[in-house]
Backbone as CSV, one residue per row, in Angstrom:
resi,resn,N_x,N_y,N_z,CA_x,CA_y,CA_z,C_x,C_y,C_z
1,MET,-24.394,7.859,-0.379,-23.145,7.512,-1.011,-23.260,8.077,-2.373
2,LEU,-22.498,8.585,-3.055,-21.980,8.722,-4.404,-21.604,7.880,-4.879
3,LEU,-22.347,7.665,-6.325,-21.805,6.674,-7.108,-21.215,7.087,-8.097
4,VAL,-19.966,6.850,-8.484,-19.013,7.517,-9.541,-18.830,6.504,-10.751
5,ASP,-19.169,6.335,-12.116,-18.557,5.796,-12.933,-19.446,6.059,-14.293
6,ASP,-18.942,6.031,-15.532,-18.968,6.572,-16.755,-20.199,6.147,-17.493
7,HIS,-20.399,4.591,-17.160,-21.460,3.900,-17.734,-22.625,3.843,-17.235
8,PRO,-23.874,4.296,-17.636,-25.262,4.393,-16.958,-25.659,3.096,-16.284
9,VAL,-24.935,1.952,-17.546,-25.967,0.552,-16.984,-25.025,0.261,-15.800
10,VAL,-24.055,0.567,-15.311,-23.255,0.007,-14.053,-23.969,0.654,-13.262
11,ARG,-24.330,2.278,-13.241,-24.611,2.993,-12.299,-26.074,2.347,-11.691
12,ASP,-26.845,1.960,-13.068,-28.350,1.516,-12.660,-27.995,0.339,-12.250
13,GLY,-27.507,-0.490,-12.432,-27.159,-2.012,-11.629,-26.688,-1.835,-10.025
14,VAL,-25.659,-1.182,-9.912,-25.269,-0.903,-8.319,-26.656,-0.329,-7.958
15,THR,-27.094,0.684,-8.283,-28.093,1.268,-7.278,-29.833,0.414,-7.132
16,ALA,-29.739,-0.612,-8.353,-30.574,-1.400,-8.159,-30.512,-2.830,-7.290
17,ALA,-28.894,-3.030,-6.992,-28.220,-4.028,-5.884,-28.827,-3.505,-4.422
18,LEU,-28.734,-2.182,-4.150,-28.390,-1.355,-3.078,-29.998,-0.910,-2.333
19,ARG,-30.672,-0.981,-3.547,-32.102,-0.537,-3.275,-32.823,-1.306,-2.174
20,GLY,-33.166,-0.671,-0.830,-34.038,-1.232,-0.179,-32.869,-1.704,1.070
21,ARG,-31.772,-1.736,1.101,-30.989,-2.178,2.162,-30.937,-0.635,3.196
22,ALA,-31.324,-1.361,4.251,-31.437,0.005,5.501,-30.195,0.680,6.077
23,GLY,-30.407,1.921,5.420,-29.024,2.955,5.940,-28.317,3.474,4.929
24,ILE,-28.704,3.033,3.478,-27.867,3.370,2.155,-28.828,3.804,1.360
25,ALA,-28.325,4.938,0.723,-29.007,5.536,-0.075,-28.097,6.091,-1.108
26,VAL,-28.249,6.376,-2.235,-27.718,6.703,-3.554,-27.686,7.939,-3.568
27,VAL,-27.146,9.070,-2.917,-27.575,10.370,-3.149,-26.904,11.088,-3.711
28,GLY,-26.281,10.720,-5.256,-25.829,11.339,-6.605,-25.453,10.144,-7.126
29,GLU,-25.173,10.583,-8.415,-24.251,9.692,-9.194,-23.808,10.502,-10.442
30,ALA,-22.188,10.415,-10.629,-21.371,11.426,-11.531,-21.072,10.290,-12.342
31,GLY,-20.720,10.902,-13.639,-20.057,10.139,-14.713,-18.653,10.451,-15.181
32,SER,-17.991,11.308,-14.731,-16.532,11.777,-14.513,-15.849,12.161,-13.233
33,ALA,-14.705,12.060,-13.546,-14.094,12.641,-12.091,-14.221,13.873,-11.870
34,ARG,-14.555,14.962,-12.661,-14.869,16.285,-12.234,-16.146,16.445,-11.640
35,GLU,-17.041,15.594,-12.272,-18.475,15.710,-11.885,-18.277,15.188,-10.213
36,ALA,-17.581,14.176,-10.005,-17.779,13.168,-8.731,-16.847,14.243,-7.733
37,VAL,-15.937,15.338,-8.044,-15.448,16.058,-7.011,-16.452,17.137,-6.940
38,ASP,-17.397,18.051,-7.887,-18.440,18.940,-7.694,-19.596,18.159,-6.821
39,LEU,-19.480,17.215,-7.256,-21.116,16.447,-6.467,-20.724,16.218,-4.946
40,ALA,-19.613,15.569,-4.561,-18.620,15.451,-3.192,-18.880,16.915,-2.515
41,LEU,-18.348,17.793,-3.315,-18.492,19.125,-2.371,-19.795,19.360,-2.217
42,ARG,-20.747,19.198,-3.049,-22.225,19.771,-2.746,-23.014,19.005,-1.639
43,LEU,-22.842,17.736,-1.969,-23.716,16.672,-1.230,-22.986,15.788,0.180
44,ARG,-21.571,16.054,-0.009,-20.828,15.527,0.997,-21.221,14.212,1.545
45,PRO,-20.908,12.957,0.539,-21.313,11.896,0.965,-20.419,11.316,1.837
46,ALA,-20.854,9.849,2.866,-20.094,9.609,3.636,-19.334,8.522,3.055
47,VAL,-19.865,7.967,1.698,-18.978,6.905,1.172,-18.918,7.464,-0.220
48,VAL,-18.145,7.301,-1.762,-17.956,7.429,-2.391,-17.604,6.451,-3.406
49,LEU,-18.290,5.461,-4.237,-18.253,4.511,-4.941,-17.597,4.674,-6.129
50,VAL,-16.148,4.569,-6.758,-15.631,5.317,-7.794,-14.980,3.927,-8.459
51,ASP,-15.100,4.253,-9.982,-14.541,3.139,-11.365,-13.182,3.569,-10.985
52,LEU,-12.325,3.264,-11.530,-10.996,3.697,-11.827,-10.677,4.114,-13.217
53,HIS,-11.525,4.187,-14.281,-11.002,4.342,-15.649,-12.198,5.112,-15.997
54,MET,-12.438,6.256,-16.480,-13.214,7.395,-16.434,-12.962,8.770,-17.547
55,PRO,-13.617,9.024,-18.333,-13.361,10.452,-18.889,-12.956,11.583,-18.119
56,GLY,-12.260,12.461,-18.337,-11.981,13.829,-17.761,-11.038,13.600,-16.414
57,GLY,-10.199,12.481,-16.353,-9.129,12.418,-15.325,-9.663,10.801,-14.707
58,ASN,-8.460,10.046,-14.316,-9.208,8.993,-14.025,-9.170,8.770,-12.784
59,GLY,-9.536,7.650,-12.207,-9.995,7.298,-10.728,-9.050,7.591,-9.690
60,VAL,-7.566,7.617,-9.889,-7.171,7.573,-8.848,-6.902,9.033,-9.018
61,ILE,-6.721,9.876,-9.447,-6.581,11.130,-9.369,-7.869,11.911,-8.745
62,ALA,-9.264,11.388,-9.058,-10.286,11.880,-8.298,-10.288,11.593,-6.971
63,ILE,-9.783,10.142,-6.563,-9.862,10.007,-5.152,-8.500,10.813,-4.484
64,ARG,-7.604,11.133,-4.990,-6.865,12.387,-4.458,-7.843,13.157,-4.181
65,GLU,-8.174,13.809,-5.045,-8.661,14.875,-5.039,-10.143,15.162,-4.354
66,LEU,-11.178,14.131,-4.241,-12.037,13.601,-3.196,-11.483,13.898,-1.761
67,GLY,-10.479,13.385,-1.698,-9.589,13.299,-0.018,-9.142,14.477,0.264
68,ARG,-9.049,15.746,-0.686,-8.505,17.096,-0.650,-9.705,17.924,0.086
69,VAL,-10.435,17.625,-1.011,-12.068,18.628,-0.861,-12.930,18.208,-0.051
70,HIS,-12.729,16.873,0.151,-13.882,16.328,1.384,-13.470,15.299,1.983
71,PRO,-12.248,15.553,2.783,-11.805,14.411,3.955,-12.322,13.641,4.533
72,ASP,-13.880,13.767,4.959,-14.685,13.255,5.692,-15.554,12.009,4.957
73,GLY,-15.464,12.184,3.740,-15.555,10.946,3.219,-14.401,9.840,2.576
74,ARG,-15.076,8.900,2.701,-14.609,7.209,2.186,-14.495,6.555,0.985
75,CYS,-13.524,6.878,0.204,-13.722,6.469,-1.223,-13.694,4.982,-1.211
76,LEU,-14.241,4.002,-2.070,-14.392,2.794,-2.070,-14.276,2.541,-3.948
77,VAL,-13.686,1.605,-4.018,-13.104,1.621,-5.562,-13.983,0.249,-6.129
78,LEU,-14.808,0.666,-7.247,-15.600,-0.460,-7.587,-15.351,-0.653,-9.311
79,THR,-14.183,-1.799,-9.628,-13.951,-1.523,-11.182,-13.532,-2.992,-11.362
80,LEU,-13.401,-2.983,-12.865,-13.008,-4.631,-13.563,-11.640,-4.328,-13.574
81,ASP,-10.504,-3.582,-13.170,-9.194,-3.419,-13.345,-8.654,-4.218,-11.979
82,ASP,-8.001,-5.540,-12.239,-7.550,-6.506,-11.226,-6.210,-6.161,-10.936
83,GLU,-5.583,-5.375,-11.911,-3.918,-5.085,-11.325,-3.562,-4.783,-10.260
84,ASP,-2.522,-5.367,-9.525,-1.631,-4.739,-8.537,-1.601,-3.358,-8.758
85,GLU,-0.948,-3.209,-9.707,-0.258,-1.862,-9.854,-1.674,-0.620,-9.697
86,SER,-2.545,-0.754,-9.926,-3.907,-0.129,-9.812,-4.356,-0.129,-8.576
87,LEU,-4.548,-1.727,-7.753,-4.730,-1.611,-6.410,-3.880,-0.493,-5.675
88,PHE,-2.600,-0.694,-5.796,-1.641,-0.133,-4.873,-2.222,1.813,-4.996
89,ALA,-1.970,1.762,-6.526,-2.281,3.366,-6.645,-3.449,4.010,-6.211
90,ALA,-4.562,3.167,-6.073,-5.836,3.320,-5.490,-5.460,3.871,-4.054
91,MET,-4.807,2.555,-3.318,-5.007,2.585,-2.078,-4.158,3.596,-1.700
92,GLU,-3.050,4.047,-2.249,-1.804,5.463,-2.039,-2.726,6.834,-2.218
93,ALA,-3.505,6.641,-3.315,-4.450,7.995,-3.392,-5.251,8.081,-2.315
94,GLY,-5.259,7.161,-1.630,-6.545,7.396,0.010,-8.030,6.301,-0.222
95,ALA,-7.940,5.519,-1.289,-9.071,4.515,-0.796,-9.269,3.859,0.332
96,ARG,-10.290,3.591,0.708,-10.381,2.964,1.849,-11.021,1.408,1.291
97,GLY,-11.152,0.976,0.226,-11.059,-0.129,-0.440,-11.426,-0.456,-1.689
98,TYR,-11.355,-1.810,-1.832,-11.124,-2.173,-3.478,-12.407,-3.453,-3.578
99,LEU,-13.148,-3.322,-4.805,-14.191,-4.312,-5.242,-13.905,-4.308,-6.682
100,LEU,-14.260,-5.610,-6.937,-14.284,-5.887,-8.443,-15.726,-5.991,-8.711
101,LYS,-15.631,-5.376,-10.176,-17.078,-5.456,-10.607,-17.161,-6.932,-10.866
102,GLY,-18.860,-7.420,-10.400,-19.321,-8.620,-10.428,-19.630,-8.790,-8.968
103,ALA,-18.951,-8.009,-8.061,-19.643,-8.310,-6.718,-20.977,-7.960,-6.203
104,ARG,-21.152,-8.894,-5.600,-22.761,-9.383,-5.427,-23.026,-8.144,-4.637
105,GLY,-24.724,-7.758,-4.469,-25.033,-6.706,-4.222,-24.492,-6.515,-2.506
106,SER,-24.400,-8.058,-1.629,-24.249,-7.843,0.019,-23.017,-7.501,-0.254
107,GLU,-22.098,-7.928,-1.175,-20.996,-7.702,-0.900,-20.432,-6.083,-0.990
108,ILE,-21.087,-5.601,-1.739,-21.403,-3.843,-1.704,-21.895,-3.485,-0.716
109,GLU,-22.997,-4.084,-0.581,-23.397,-3.227,0.741,-22.544,-3.344,2.179
110,GLY,-21.808,-4.880,2.191,-20.885,-4.869,3.373,-19.624,-3.797,3.448
111,ALA,-19.117,-3.702,2.271,-18.236,-2.882,2.072,-18.083,-1.506,1.865
112,ILE,-19.437,-0.854,2.117,-19.658,0.469,1.833,-20.030,0.631,3.149
113,ARG,-20.817,-0.093,4.252,-20.873,-0.115,5.694,-19.699,0.113,6.193
114,ALA,-18.504,-1.083,5.769,-17.077,-1.269,6.536,-16.450,0.438,6.353
115,ALA,-16.495,0.834,5.020,-15.665,2.390,4.690,-16.303,3.186,5.436
116,ALA,-17.617,3.241,5.332,-18.190,4.031,6.117,-17.530,3.888,7.600
117,ALA,-17.405,3.346,8.329,-16.872,3.035,9.557,-15.690,3.320,9.837
118,GLY,-14.898,3.658,8.683,-13.795,3.830,8.837,-12.735,2.617,8.632
119,GLU,-13.393,1.271,8.178,-12.500,-0.008,8.141,-11.888,0.088,6.603
120,LEU,-11.110,-0.749,6.574,-10.264,-0.928,5.201,-10.503,-2.250,4.694
121,VAL,-11.076,-2.664,3.566,-12.114,-3.890,3.127,-11.324,-3.783,1.907
122,PHE,-11.077,-5.128,1.226,-11.219,-5.827,0.092,-12.318,-6.819,-0.386
123,GLY,-12.083,-6.641,-1.508,-13.598,-7.503,-2.184,-12.810,-8.976,-2.509
124,ALA,-13.766,-10.073,-2.654,-13.292,-11.384,-3.026,-12.156,-11.016,-4.428
125,GLY,-10.971,-11.837,-4.197,-10.428,-11.545,-5.680,-9.381,-11.166,-5.252
126,VAL,-9.862,-10.099,-4.359,-8.012,-8.894,-4.051,-7.536,-9.046,-2.502
127,ALA,-8.602,-9.681,-1.545,-8.056,-9.822,-0.383,-6.903,-10.658,0.072
128,ASP,-7.212,-11.992,-0.893,-6.354,-13.073,-0.882,-4.244,-12.455,-1.154
129,ARG,-4.713,-11.569,-2.475,-3.198,-11.037,-2.986,-3.052,-10.117,-2.417
130,VAL,-3.956,-9.458,-1.182,-3.138,-8.247,-0.537,-2.165,-8.718,0.870
131,ALA,-3.406,-9.913,1.149,-2.510,-10.743,2.516,-1.147,-11.414,2.136
132,ALA,-1.050,-11.825,0.584,-0.210,-12.765,0.480,1.301,-11.679,0.357
133,ILE,0.843,-10.320,-0.328,1.601,-9.392,-0.264,1.996,-9.100,0.900
134,PHE,1.103,-8.905,1.885,1.957,-8.375,3.275,2.161,-9.252,4.452
135,SER,2.221,-10.711,3.968,2.762,-11.946,4.557,3.997,-12.452,4.080
136,ALA,4.700,-11.937,2.956,5.441,-12.037,2.466,6.744,-11.801,2.943
137,PRO,7.869,-12.781,2.968,9.025,-12.480,4.006,9.575,-10.860,3.648
138,ARG,10.020,-10.239,4.528,10.499,-8.909,4.174,11.936,-8.903,3.915
139,ARG,12.347,-8.533,2.915,14.553,-8.468,3.032,14.668,-7.120,4.361
140,PRO,15.669,-7.336,4.828,16.343,-6.242,5.727,16.291,-4.566,4.701
141,ARG,16.513,-3.946,5.729,16.588,-2.398,5.005,17.959,-2.250,4.200
142,GLY,18.163,-1.833,3.315,18.993,-1.764,2.151,19.371,-2.567,1.146
143,ALA,18.008,-3.619,0.825,18.100,-4.491,-0.047,18.337,-3.531,-1.425
144,ASP,17.656,-2.644,-1.653,17.746,-2.045,-2.912,18.786,-1.312,-3.346
145,GLN,19.281,-0.673,-2.263,20.941,0.008,-2.017,21.842,-0.854,-2.453
146,PHE,21.502,-1.788,-2.162,22.839,-3.296,-2.404,22.377,-4.037,-2.604
147,PRO,21.992,-4.643,-3.731,21.188,-5.705,-3.843,22.194,-6.819,-4.358
148,ALA,23.291,-6.386,-4.285,24.418,-8.214,-4.424,24.363,-8.652,-3.047
149,LEU,23.849,-7.915,-2.381,23.928,-8.406,-0.457,23.061,-9.569,-0.143
150,THR,23.287,-10.565,0.429,22.689,-11.385,1.100,21.623,-10.826,2.355
151,ASP,20.812,-11.425,2.590,19.864,-10.915,3.304,20.719,-10.842,4.701
152,ARG,21.649,-11.892,4.973,22.674,-11.794,6.548,23.462,-11.036,6.167
153,GLU,24.291,-10.744,4.941,25.433,-9.781,4.705,24.699,-8.152,5.012
154,LEU,23.249,-7.884,4.817,22.532,-6.666,5.096,22.667,-6.413,6.850
155,VAL,22.145,-7.253,6.963,21.976,-7.625,8.528,23.321,-6.978,8.942
156,LEU,24.300,-7.556,8.930,25.953,-7.542,9.378,26.280,-5.866,8.925
157,LEU,25.941,-5.424,7.727,25.948,-4.080,7.392,25.451,-3.287,8.523
158,GLY,24.198,-3.545,8.709,23.611,-2.662,9.361,24.251,-2.516,10.702
159,LEU,24.580,-3.731,11.503,25.013,-3.512,12.623,26.354,-2.728,12.763
160,VAL,27.157,-2.806,11.375,28.516,-2.058,11.404,28.103,-0.561,11.391
161,ALA,26.989,-0.119,10.689,26.450,0.961,10.714,26.393,1.728,12.082
162,ARG,25.712,0.943,12.957,25.453,1.310,13.971,26.387,1.487,15.208
163,GLY,27.576,0.882,14.880,28.958,0.988,15.197,29.344,-0.040,16.358
164,LEU,28.410,-1.182,16.159,28.705,-2.227,17.097,30.231,-2.930,16.660
165,ASP,30.903,-3.282,17.702,32.422,-3.863,17.548,31.912,-5.637,17.157
166,ASN,32.971,-6.294,17.231,33.035,-7.729,16.590,32.382,-8.603,17.520
167,ALA,32.760,-8.176,18.691,32.229,-8.672,20.039,30.752,-8.959,20.266
168,SER,30.269,-7.437,19.803,28.623,-7.372,19.845,28.165,-8.120,19.053
169,ILE,28.700,-7.767,17.628,27.948,-8.171,16.634,27.960,-9.823,16.622
170,ALA,28.773,-10.584,17.297,28.945,-12.018,17.452,27.690,-12.080,18.521
171,GLY,27.242,-11.622,19.533,26.671,-11.640,20.315,25.231,-11.699,19.521
172,THR,24.931,-10.659,19.004,23.806,-9.987,18.383,23.420,-11.174,17.646
173,LEU,24.263,-11.929,16.652,24.088,-13.022,15.643,24.109,-14.039,16.271
174,HIS,24.546,-13.898,17.259,25.026,-15.805,17.788,26.082,-16.374,16.887
175,LEU,26.947,-15.729,16.656,27.885,-16.125,15.925,29.012,-16.448,16.886
176,ALA,30.391,-17.271,15.848,31.588,-16.868,16.677,32.303,-15.550,16.165
177,PRO,32.988,-15.102,17.260,34.072,-13.845,16.794,34.576,-14.012,15.600
178,LYS,35.372,-15.422,15.240,35.919,-15.420,14.348,35.172,-15.281,12.512
179,THR,33.909,-15.848,13.070,33.022,-16.090,11.854,32.680,-14.753,11.598
180,VAL,32.356,-13.843,12.507,32.046,-12.453,12.280,33.094,-11.680,11.240
181,ARG,34.322,-12.406,11.751,35.639,-11.259,11.037,35.649,-12.003,9.789
182,ASN,35.281,-13.353,9.734,35.527,-13.555,8.234,34.295,-12.866,7.449
183,GLN,33.259,-12.936,7.638,32.015,-12.455,7.347,32.575,-11.006,6.832
184,LEU,32.474,-10.386,8.004,32.776,-8.925,7.216,33.844,-8.645,6.346
185,SER,35.150,-9.485,6.619,35.942,-9.586,5.480,35.637,-9.551,3.987
186,SER,34.685,-9.947,3.857,33.924,-10.696,2.538,33.024,-9.925,2.275
187,LEU,32.099,-8.756,3.066,31.617,-7.786,2.769,32.238,-6.558,2.294
188,ILE,33.494,-6.448,3.346,33.903,-5.182,2.657,34.583,-5.357,1.328
189,ALA,34.972,-6.748,1.096,35.386,-6.874,-0.140,34.460,-6.504,-1.700
190,LYS,33.203,-7.285,-0.910,32.038,-7.698,-2.069,31.428,-5.735,-2.093
191,LEU,31.916,-5.095,-1.530,31.319,-3.719,-1.346,32.333,-2.621,-2.257
192,GLY,33.382,-3.397,-2.304,34.667,-2.481,-2.999,34.888,-1.352,-2.402
193,VAL,35.197,-1.670,-1.097,35.457,-0.658,0.268,36.834,-0.858,0.537
194,PRO,37.440,0.141,1.023,38.881,-0.511,1.539,39.075,-1.177,3.221
195,ASP,38.090,-0.071,3.728,37.852,-0.701,5.035,36.860,-0.688,5.680
196,ARG,36.506,-0.787,7.001,35.545,-1.060,7.801,34.822,0.494,8.030
197,PRO,35.488,1.034,8.447,34.588,2.645,8.611,34.369,3.378,7.708
198,THR,34.909,2.693,6.155,34.170,3.132,4.821,32.734,2.440,4.764
199,ALA,33.141,1.414,4.891,31.807,0.453,4.629,30.629,0.800,5.578
200,ALA,30.919,1.606,6.924,29.904,2.094,7.781,29.256,3.068,7.548
201,ALA,30.375,3.733,6.687,30.096,5.353,6.016,28.848,5.341,5.186
202,LEU,29.294,4.554,4.247,28.557,3.821,3.033,27.232,3.465,3.657
203,ALA,26.852,2.516,4.339,25.792,2.303,5.078,25.073,2.976,5.659
204,ARG,25.596,3.982,6.344,24.766,4.980,6.924,23.858,5.766,5.790
205,GLN,24.808,6.085,4.837,24.198,7.181,3.604,23.261,6.500,3.069
206,ALA,23.181,5.284,3.238,21.857,4.373,2.468,20.885,4.051,3.398
207,GLY,21.069,4.963,4.582,20.187,4.742,5.660,19.964,3.608,6.699
208,LEU,21.089,2.708,6.356,21.264,1.676,7.235,21.473,1.920,8.626
209,GLY,21.465,1.073,9.659,21.847,1.606,11.168,20.852,1.618,12.045
210,ARG,19.562,2.021,11.605,18.376,2.619,12.166,17.379,1.784,12.605
211,GLY,17.751,0.791,13.471,16.401,-0.057,13.845,16.621,-1.164,12.818
212,ASP,17.290,-2.296,12.037,17.223,-2.655,11.416,16.842,-3.889,11.600
213,ARG,15.875,-4.670,10.797,15.487,-5.980,11.410,16.023,-6.987,11.167
214,LEU,16.792,-8.166,12.391,17.610,-8.758,12.261,17.207,-10.232,11.689
215,GLY,18.248,-10.841,11.430,17.808,-12.643,10.693,16.707,-12.028,9.351
């Protein structure tokens, strides 16, 4: 494992916490993003444990560069930063896990083993937030492009974009045909377009009509 943190006391603490754990060895230490990339090229570690805030380039940039020069290595974040923005930036850059400093040695050990095995791992204080984000109800496609529309109206617009007629829409949404007509009239007025074909064209331009989620 390659350990990347600009604070020697942190590196010493992590190294001490992992000492004697079977199958885990700290093969190198780096105090900056640039040094981390250079060492990864030379040492080819299975796991890189990296902080997000360092001199010479932040950890997110380092993670992205490490993925480019050493794609077989797994980057695992160990940081004080518990902001969602930093979490998502690190994961988008290619990190395979996210731990907060203060994690016990056993937790770091387990995360290293999981990352080395190709698993995605989140430490205490992070896992619950990630689970909540991904379990939150998702708005239908088009919510960003048409913020004034309700979820039901977005679904309706997606069906219009797919070319369904009123009877088919009524069957899909389990509504009466008259209800569909009324909702379509309201939808067209809300969009500020003159007619249904224009509404459908506008929806398709926004990416609706391709497997939109119903309900």
